N, C-alpha and C positions, 0 to 999 in steps of 0.2 A: 395477185401473187401468193403463194403459201409462205410462211414467212417462220421462223425461230418462236417468235411471241404466239402464234398457232400454232405452233408443235406443242408450245409447255402447256396452252390450255388441252390441248389433246390427252395428254400423257401424264401430265401430273398430276399425283394422285393415286395414279393405277400403282398397285403392292400386287395382285397377284394373276399377273397374267404368264401365261403358260407359253403361248407363241408372240411372235414380232415378224413378220414379216415386212419389207420395203413394197411399198405400191407395186402392182403389175395390174392393168385393166385383166388379165386372162385371169389373172387369180381371185376369187373374191372370199374362199372359207380361208380367212384368215382372223386372228385378233384385233390386230391392228394394219392399218396399213398410211402410209406416207404420201401424198400427192406427189405427183412425178415433177422434178423439176427443183424440188427441194434436196440438197445434200447434207446428208447426216453428218456429224465430227465425231472425232470420240470422247469430247466432252460431254454430248448430248448421250450418246449411248451408254456412257458410264453411267448418268443418271438414271437411265432406265435400270439396267444393270445392280446397282446397288437397293434398290426398292424390289427388285421383282428377284430373288434369289433361287426360285422355284424356274425362273424360264426352263422352259423343253425345246423348244424349236426357236433359231433364230437367224435369218434370213435378211443378208445383207447387203444381197449381188451388186456390182453394180456402183458401191458407196466408195466413188472413186477418192475422197479425201479422208478415209480411215487407215489407221496406222499400223504399227504394231501393241501401240497401248491398248487397243480395244483386244485383240485377241491377249492380252497378257491380262486384263479385267475380266473378261470372260471366261478365262481359267479360276480366276482369284474369287469372284464372285456369286459365280452361277455352276456351281461344282454336277448339278443336275442335267447339265445340258447334253441333251444326245445329238440333235439336227443342227448343222454351222454349214450356212452357204456364204462364203464368203468369196465368190465368181466376180473374177476382173476387179477385186480390188489390188489395183497394182503396186500398192507402198508397202503392203504385210511381206515381209521373205523370211528369210531362217528363222532372224528373234521372233517373228512371228508364230513359224512351225512349232518352235519349239514351246512354246506356250499351249499349242494346240496339243502337242505331246501328251499334255498334264490331262485331258481333259478324257479318260480313260473310259467313261460311260457313254461316249460317243459311240453313234451307230449310221447315222447317216452324214457324210461330209463333202461338200462339194468348193474343190479349189481351182476348177478349171478359168485359167486364163492367170493365174497367180503368175508369172514369171518369173520372178524374184526369189520364189519358192523351190531350192535344189532339192535332188534326187535323194541326197544323204539325210534330210529333212523327211522325205514322204517316208525311207528306209524306217525313220524313228520312232513315227507316225503311227505306222504300220503294229512294229512292235509292240510299243503302249498301247494302242486301241485294237486288240483285237476280237472285240464283238461288231465292227464294224461289216454294215451290211450294204452297204451300197458309197461309193467311193468314184467321184469325180475329177480326175487329172487334164483334163483335155486342153492342151495345146500348152500343156508344161514341155518346153521342150528340151530340158536337160534328164527329162527321163530314159532309162537305158531298161532293159530287160532285166538287170539287178533289182530294181525297185519290185517290177512286176514278179520275178521269182519268190521277192519277200511276201508281198500281199500274197501270192498261192498257197505257200506254205503257211501264213500265220493269220489270213483270215478266213474263218475255217466254214463260216455261214455267208460269206461273200454273195449276193444274191445279184448286182449291178455295177459293172464297171464300166467308166467310160474312159477312155484314151486318144479319142482321133485327136490325129494332127502332132500326136507325140512320134515323132519320127525316127526316132532310134529303137523305137520298140522291132523286132525282128520275129520270127517265126519260133524261135528257141525260147521266147515267153511265152508267145500264144500256149505252145506244146505244154507247158507248165502248166499252164492256169486249168489245160485239159484233163491231165493228170489228174492235179491236186483240189482243184477250187469246185467241189463237186455238186457243190449247191448253185453255182454261179447260173443266172436264167437272162442274163441281158447284157452285151458285150459291145461296144462302140468301137471301131477303129478306122474309122475314115480319115484320111489322109497318115496313115501310117504305111509308108511304103515299101518296108519290106517284110508285111504282114499278109500273106497268100494262102489260097486254099490248102496249101500243103497243111498247113496247121487249123483252118477255120475249120474243115472239114468236119475234125474232132469234135469240136463244139456243135457243128450242127447236126451232129449224130444221135448229140442228146437234147436236142431240140431248142439248145441257147438261141434266143435272138440275137441276132449280127445287125448291129445298125439298124435298127428300127425305133425310132422319135419317142422318147417318154418327154412328159414335161418334168423337166429338173428336180423338181422338188414338188412332185407329186404326193401323195398319202401313200404313204410305202406301207400302211398296213392292208391297206385295198391290195394291193398288188401282193401282198406276202399271203394275203387270203385267197385271191384269186387262181393265185400259183399251189394254192395248197402244200406250202412249206412250214413248218412249225421251226418255230428256236427256240 
């Protein structure tokens, strides 16, 4: 069984990490992988952040023991962070979101399943992090058309948006995306019961991919190159 001691053997002394991702057998191209079944804590992540100030990519998805303390430490210790995934980190709430809003270099942000992050927090993040290219908000049930309108107006280079199962979103918000999110290439809306072809048709006319599965934390530099989009 992988243990905290084994973790320290692997990580202690690492001072120039650019990428840190929690283990996933389907993803092999990362600098650090943690064995499945071992749960990271705030204190362990803090140790990594303190010695790797130039960290660029941080994927902590499904680390259920992490709290707002980790979000605070990322904002304080890793000012260059551009990719952050905290999917299903259920202990992170609006306080943690306030720290995320301070990460103004952010380009790829995945908050899928973080039920305690409310819509006001999402709006604040979008206002502060206007360079976002990819946003994952799936299963955030507080999200309404208000947040989507803010994203449409504020994220001028947005490529990909996941709002699957955000059941309060309606056609009105999708029409805002169609009108203002000119660079959008991919939209996930499965489970949005009030989103219909009335609005989606406008995006399809621009060849936006609707509900086409992508690896959530894929190499988006490749995606940008493939789509011939220059930022």
